[in-house]
C-alpha angles and dihedrals in degrees: 000000000000135000128241107208109166093184093058094043090053092047089052089064096252117128122232091244095051090049092049090047089056091050091048093051093051106033132050093195135010129207118203127192107262101187144004089259090074100258117147131209115214113222139182106242086241090066092058097085095078093043090050092050093049093054106050099119115109094248095049113100126147130204111240137186118199118211106209125234 
């Protein structure tokens, strides 16, 4: 399991689009934690841009599982 932490990614100097390009090149699908109960929502990596943009506050990080190509 990995963490999607947009704030930290942006602070590192990497742009949202560059980060998402890396995810798209490695993973065919991505599952993101949907709720505190442990449910996951499977997404196409192309759909991550809006999720990334909605979670840029320092305290917002999401659990993520990548499904390789």
